[in-house]
C-alpha positions in Angstrom: 16.2 -6.2 -48.7 19.3 -8.4 -47.6 18.5 -11.4 -45.7 19.9 -11.8 -42.0 23.1 -14.0 -41.4 22.3 -17.2 -39.3 25.0 -19.0 -37.4 23.7 -21.8 -35.2 21.2 -19.8 -32.4 22.6 -16.7 -33.4 21.2 -14.2 -36.0 22.3 -10.9 -36.8 21.7 -7.8 -39.3 24.0 -5.1 -40.4 21.8 -2.2 -40.2 22.3 1.6 -41.2 20.6 5.0 -40.0 20.6 8.3 -41.6 20.1 11.2 -38.9 21.0 15.1 -40.0 23.1 14.2 -42.9 25.1 11.7 -41.1 24.8 7.8 -42.1 25.8 5.4 -39.5 26.1 1.4 -39.6 26.1 -0.8 -36.7 25.0 -4.6 -36.2 21.7 -5.8 -34.6 22.3 -9.7 -33.3 19.8 -12.3 -31.8 21.1 -14.8 -29.3 18.8 -17.5 -28.3 18.5 -19.3 -25.2 20.2 -22.5 -26.5 23.7 -20.4 -26.3 23.9 -19.4 -22.5 27.5 -18.6 -23.3 27.0 -16.0 -25.6 24.0 -14.7 -23.7 26.2 -14.3 -20.4 29.1 -12.7 -22.5 26.7 -10.2 -24.2 25.8 -9.1 -20.4 29.2 -8.5 -19.4 29.6 -5.8 -21.8 26.8 -3.5 -20.1 25.1 -3.1 -16.5 22.1 -5.2 -16.4 19.5 -6.0 -14.0 18.3 -9.8 -13.0 15.5 -9.7 -15.7 18.0 -9.2 -18.3 19.9 -12.7 -17.5 19.5 -16.0 -18.9 18.3 -17.5 -15.8 15.5 -15.2 -15.4 14.4 -15.2 -19.3 14.9 -19.3 -19.3 12.6 -19.6 -16.3 10.0 -17.3 -17.8 10.1 -18.7 -21.1 9.5 -22.0 -19.6 5.7 -20.8 -18.9 5.2 -18.5 -22.0 6.9 -20.7 -24.5 7.6 -17.6 -26.3 10.8 -17.8 -28.8 12.9 -15.7 -26.2 16.1 -13.8 -27.1 18.8 -11.2 -26.3 19.0 -8.6 -28.6 22.3 -7.1 -28.8 23.2 -4.0 -30.8 26.9 -2.7 -31.3 28.1 0.4 -33.0 31.0 3.1 -32.3 28.9 4.9 -30.1 27.3 2.2 -27.7 26.8 -1.5 -26.7 23.0 -1.9 -26.0 21.1 -5.2 -24.9 17.5 -6.2 -24.4 15.8 -9.3 -24.0 12.7 -9.9 -26.3 10.0 -12.4 -26.6 8.2 -13.1 -29.9 4.6 -13.9 -29.8 2.8 -15.4 -32.4 -0.4 -13.8 -33.6 -2.0 -16.1 -36.6 0.6 -15.9 -39.1 2.3 -12.8 -37.9 4.6 -12.1 -34.8 4.6 -9.0 -32.5 7.6 -8.4 -29.8 7.7 -7.5 -26.0 10.2 -7.4 -23.3 9.2 -10.9 -21.0 8.1 -10.3 -17.7 10.2 -8.3 -15.4 12.2 -5.0 -15.4 14.8 -5.1 -18.2 14.2 -3.2 -21.3 17.1 -1.5 -23.3 20.4 -0.9 -21.3 24.0 -0.1 -22.7 27.5 1.5 -22.4 26.5 5.4 -23.3 24.4 8.0 -25.2 22.8 6.5 -28.6 20.8 9.0 -30.1 20.3 7.6 -33.5 19.6 4.0 -31.7 15.6 4.4 -32.4 16.2 4.3 -36.0 18.7 1.4 -35.7 16.1 -0.9 -33.7 13.2 0.2 -36.1 15.1 -1.2 -39.0 15.9 -4.3 -37.1 12.3 -4.6 -36.3 11.1 -4.0 -39.8 13.5 -6.7 -41.1 12.5 -9.1 -38.6 8.6 -8.7 -39.7 7.1 -7.6 -36.3 4.0 -6.1 -36.3 4.8 -3.8 -33.3 6.5 -4.0 -30.1 6.0 -3.3 -26.4 8.8 -2.7 -24.3 8.9 -1.8 -20.3 12.3 0.0 -19.6 14.5 -0.6 -16.5 13.6 2.0 -14.0 17.1 2.8 -12.6 19.4 1.8 -15.8 17.3 3.4 -18.7 19.1 5.8 -21.4 17.0 8.7 -22.4 18.6 9.1 -25.5 17.7 5.7 -26.9 14.3 6.5 -27.3 13.9 10.4 -26.6 10.2 11.5 -26.0 8.6 8.3 -27.1 9.3 6.4 -23.8 6.2 7.4 -21.7 5.4 7.1 -18.0 3.4 3.8 -17.2 3.4 3.9 -13.3 5.5 4.6 -10.2 7.7 2.3 -8.9 9.7 2.7 -5.2 13.6 2.2 -5.2 15.8 2.0 -2.2 19.1 3.4 -2.5 21.3 0.8 -0.6 24.5 3.1 -0.7 22.9 4.9 2.1 24.1 3.2 5.5 21.6 1.2 7.3 20.9 3.9 10.0 19.9 6.4 7.5 17.4 4.1 5.6 15.9 3.1 8.9 15.2 6.8 9.7 13.4 7.0 6.2 11.1 4.4 7.3 7.5 5.5 8.4 6.8 5.3 12.1 4.2 2.5 11.5 7.3 0.5 9.5 10.0 0.8 12.0 8.7 -1.5 14.5 8.0 -4.1 12.1 11.2 -4.3 10.7 12.8 -4.2 14.3 11.3 -7.8 14.2 14.1 -8.8 12.4 16.3 -8.5 15.7 13.8 -9.0 18.3 12.6 -12.3 17.1 15.4 -13.5 14.5 14.0 -17.2 14.8 11.0 -15.9 12.8 13.4 -15.4 9.7 13.7 -18.5 7.5 16.8 -18.6 4.8 16.8 -22.3 3.8 16.4 -22.3 0.0 15.0 -25.6 -0.1 12.5 -25.4 2.3 11.4 -21.9 0.9 11.5 -23.1 -2.4 8.8 -26.1 -1.6 6.6 -23.3 0.2 6.6 -20.9 -2.8 6.2 -23.5 -5.5 3.2 -24.6 -3.9 1.8 -21.6 -2.4 2.2 -18.7 -5.2 -0.6 -20.3 -7.6 -3.2 -20.1 -5.3 -1.9 -16.7 -3.7 -1.9 -15.1 -7.2 -5.4 -16.3 -7.8 -6.7 -14.9 -4.6 -5.5 -11.5 -5.9 -7.1 -12.1 -9.8 -3.6 -11.7 -11.1 -3.0 -10.9 -14.8 -1.6 -13.7 -17.2 1.6 -12.6 -16.9 1.9 -13.7 -13.5 0.9 -17.3 -14.2 3.9 -18.9 -14.0 4.1 -23.1 -14.0 6.1 -25.0 -11.7 8.9 -25.5 -13.7 9.4 -21.4 -14.2 9.1 -21.1 -10.3 11.7 -23.8 -9.5 14.1 -22.3 -11.9 13.8 -18.8 -10.5 14.3 -20.4 -6.9 17.2 -22.3 -8.2 19.3 -19.2 -9.3 22.1 -18.2 -7.7 21.3 -14.5 -8.8 18.1 -15.1 -6.4 17.7 -14.7 -2.7 14.5 -16.1 -0.8 13.5 -14.9 2.7 10.7 -16.4 4.5 8.9 -15.8 7.8 7.9 -18.6 10.0 5.6 -18.8 13.2 5.2 -22.1 15.3 7.4 -23.7 13.0 5.5 -23.3 9.9 6.8 -21.0 7.1 4.1 -18.4 6.5 5.4 -16.1 3.8 8.2 -15.7 1.5 9.6 -12.9 -0.9 11.7 -13.6 -3.7 14.5 -10.9 -4.8 16.6 -11.3 -8.0 19.8 -9.3 -8.4 23.3 -8.4 -10.3 26.1 -6.4 -9.0 24.3 -3.3 -10.3 20.8 -3.7 -8.9 18.2 -5.9 -7.5 14.6 -6.2 -7.8 11.9 -7.8 -5.5 10.7 -10.3 -7.9 7.7 -12.3 -6.4 5.7 -12.9 -3.0 3.6 -15.5 -1.9 1.9 -15.8 1.8 -0.8 -17.7 3.6 -4.2 -16.2 3.9 -3.8 -13.5 6.7 -0.1 -13.6 6.6 0.7 -10.4 4.8 2.5 -8.6 7.8 5.7 -10.5 7.5 6.8 -8.4 4.1 8.3 -5.6 6.3 10.9 -8.0 7.9 11.4 -9.8 4.8 12.4 -6.6 2.8 14.4 -5.3 5.6 16.2 -8.8 5.5 17.1 -8.6 2.0 18.2 -5.1 2.3 20.7 -6.3 4.6 22.1 -9.0 2.7 22.3 -6.9 -0.9 24.3 -4.2 1.0 26.6 -6.8 2.2 26.9 -7.9 -1.2 27.6 -4.4 -2.6 24.4 -4.0 -4.7 23.5 -0.2 -4.8 19.8 -0.5 -5.2 16.6 -2.3 -4.4 13.5 -2.0 -6.7 10.4 -2.8 -4.6 8.4 -2.5 -7.4 4.8 -0.4 -7.6 1.4 -1.1 -7.1 -1.0 -2.9 -9.3 -2.6 0.4 -10.0 -1.4 3.8 -9.7 -1.5 4.8 -5.7 -3.5 1.8 -4.5 -2.8 0.0 -1.1 0.2 -2.2 -2.4 1.8 1.3 -3.5 1.4 2.8 -0.2 2.9 -0.3 1.2 5.9 0.4 -0.4 6.1 4.1 -0.3 6.2 3.9 3.6 9.9 2.3 3.3 11.1 5.9 2.4 12.0 5.0 -1.1 12.4 7.1 -3.9 9.7 7.5 -6.4 11.1 6.5 -9.9 8.6 6.5 -13.0 8.4 3.2 -15.0 8.5 4.0 -18.3 7.1 1.9 -21.7 7.7 2.1 -25.5 4.9 1.3 -27.7 5.8 1.0 -31.6 4.0 -0.2 -34.5 6.3 -1.3 -37.5 3.2 -2.6 -40.0 0.5 -0.3 -39.6 -1.6 -2.3 -42.2 -1.4 -5.3 -40.3 -2.0 -3.8 -36.9 -5.1 -2.4 -38.2 -6.3 -5.9 -40.0 -5.4 -7.4 -36.5 -7.4 -5.0 -34.6 -10.7 -5.4 -37.4 -10.4 -9.1 -36.5 -10.4 -8.9 -32.7 -13.2 -6.2 -33.0 -11.3 -3.6 -31.2 -10.8 0.1 -32.1 -7.2 1.1 -31.6 -7.8 4.7 -31.1 -10.4 3.9 -28.5 -8.5 1.2 -26.5 -5.9 2.2 -23.6 -4.3 -1.7 -24.1 -1.3 -2.4 -26.4 -1.4 -3.7 -28.8 -5.2 -3.1 -28.9 -5.7 -6.6 -30.2 -4.6 -8.3 -27.4 -7.0 -6.5 -25.2 -8.8 -8.7 -22.7 -12.3 -9.0 -23.7 -13.9 -7.7 -20.9 -12.2 -4.2 -21.8 
């Protein structure tokens, strides 16, 4: 098996795949966080979300400490990118998309892409891979039926005018967003002030909700995110004190509600903050805003987002095993039965499962 070529912080493979008697050749490349210029340049070729950007991935890696790359695929059919994080498991490595709505996005259809990716992953020596696919930019030809629904997200079409978006709100939601015009002093947009509130409030806010480990970000990650020019922060205040803040990441192709933090009992400010972001993003020409979904399907958080009149969009994922023997060994060492676990990879399932 040929070895990958390495140059600086970039590693690439020439890969081949055969389908229906047709052999295709393409290149797969890894761009490290150390090479921001190359990372940014690769994204210029394709539509992408905030979670694909160097800003986002560098910030998340500050907490996970996982080796993080932008995978870049090029062939005569398409250009495709996806951020990936390599996670050590003993002497082995598995691979995931970093936190956020990134996934494989590209310039067009590529029905043979799954074969190319698998060859790349096997050459890299990965045990398995778990990938979240972007809800508004994914191309079904890349993985076909292997992409399975994970849960439901709620996405606003910002190409609609504000009046139509308002009419789609639930009756209980309308007076909440009207507060933005009725009490403009309640809105805070000072980045420095909101950053300090968010950095100091977020950890306790997440702890109160028993958030999973993926949401446990250190101060460096939080400050990097708040400092990105691809991030908007909107906060609510009362009596001169900030009570809540919501963080939105965006590119010219899409926006996502990324994080929220509020003081105990101050959750009611969120509708106003979402509406303020909606107006700003519309002014910037961003076509959609992903509000996210619930922690579990149809929970109270999902219902909160549903009442914005957003479109229900499935969030899909990909689960792949590349080294079945190693996967079984790791599951056995962890004392789990992969066939009986809903967690993937099963050997990383929380002990309480």
